[in-house]
C-alpha positions in Angstrom: -49.8 -6.6 -84.8 -53.0 -5.2 -83.5 -55.8 -7.0 -81.8 -59.5 -6.1 -81.8 -61.4 -7.5 -78.8 -65.0 -8.4 -78.3 -67.5 -11.1 -79.0 -69.5 -8.6 -80.9 -67.3 -7.2 -83.7 -69.3 -3.9 -83.8 -67.9 -3.1 -80.3 -64.3 -4.0 -81.0 -61.6 -2.2 -79.2 -58.0 -1.9 -80.6 -55.2 -3.3 -78.4 -51.5 -3.6 -78.9 -49.9 -7.1 -78.7 -46.9 -7.4 -76.5 -46.2 -11.1 -76.9 -47.9 -13.9 -79.1 -47.3 -17.6 -79.3 -49.1 -20.6 -80.9 -51.1 -21.0 -77.6 -51.9 -17.5 -76.6 -51.2 -13.7 -76.6 -50.4 -11.0 -74.0 -51.6 -7.5 -74.9 -52.3 -4.0 -73.5 -55.8 -2.8 -73.4 -58.0 -0.1 -71.6 -60.9 -2.7 -71.4 -61.7 -3.8 -67.8 -61.5 -7.6 -68.2 -61.4 -10.4 -65.7 -59.8 -13.8 -65.6 -62.1 -16.5 -67.1 -63.8 -14.1 -69.6 -64.2 -15.5 -73.1 -63.1 -13.1 -76.0 -63.0 -13.0 -79.7 -59.6 -11.7 -81.0 -58.8 -10.7 -84.5 -55.3 -10.5 -85.4 -54.2 -8.7 -88.6 -50.6 -8.9 -89.9 -49.5 -5.4 -90.9 -49.0 -4.4 -94.5 -45.4 -3.6 -93.6 -44.6 -7.3 -93.7 -44.2 -7.7 -97.4 -43.0 -11.3 -97.3 -46.6 -12.5 -96.4 -50.0 -11.9 -98.2 -52.6 -9.9 -96.1 -53.9 -12.2 -93.5 -56.4 -11.9 -90.8 -57.2 -14.6 -88.2 -60.0 -14.9 -85.7 -59.3 -16.5 -82.3 -61.6 -17.4 -79.5 -59.7 -17.4 -76.2 -60.2 -17.2 -72.4 -58.5 -14.6 -70.2 -55.9 -16.3 -68.0 -54.6 -13.2 -66.1 -54.9 -9.4 -65.9 -52.4 -7.0 -64.4 -52.1 -3.2 -64.2 -49.7 -1.5 -66.6 -48.7 1.8 -64.9 -51.1 4.5 -63.8 -52.7 5.1 -67.2 -55.7 2.8 -66.8 -54.2 0.2 -69.2 -54.0 -3.4 -68.2 -51.8 -6.3 -69.5 -54.0 -9.3 -70.4 -52.9 -12.9 -71.0 -55.3 -14.9 -73.2 -55.1 -18.7 -73.9 -56.4 -19.5 -77.5 -59.3 -22.1 -77.5 -59.6 -22.2 -81.4 -59.1 -20.1 -84.5 -60.2 -19.6 -88.1 -58.9 -17.6 -91.1 -61.2 -15.0 -92.5 
């Protein structure tokens, strides 16, 4: 799955999910985020998953933690989902 971040969809940034559950997600991003920040996340199930119809969900969440991932400027970000909708 991929995540696009940003409360303004015209400024979305792709990110790669590393873990996802019904309450939140953990992903890698180059964005400089801080704990407590509110985000809009768009999750899209890839077309490679043929057993499901195309699906995109919009989540609003709050950053719970941020940690560096190596020396490449990427961060691991944990987000708690506040609410969601299907687009």
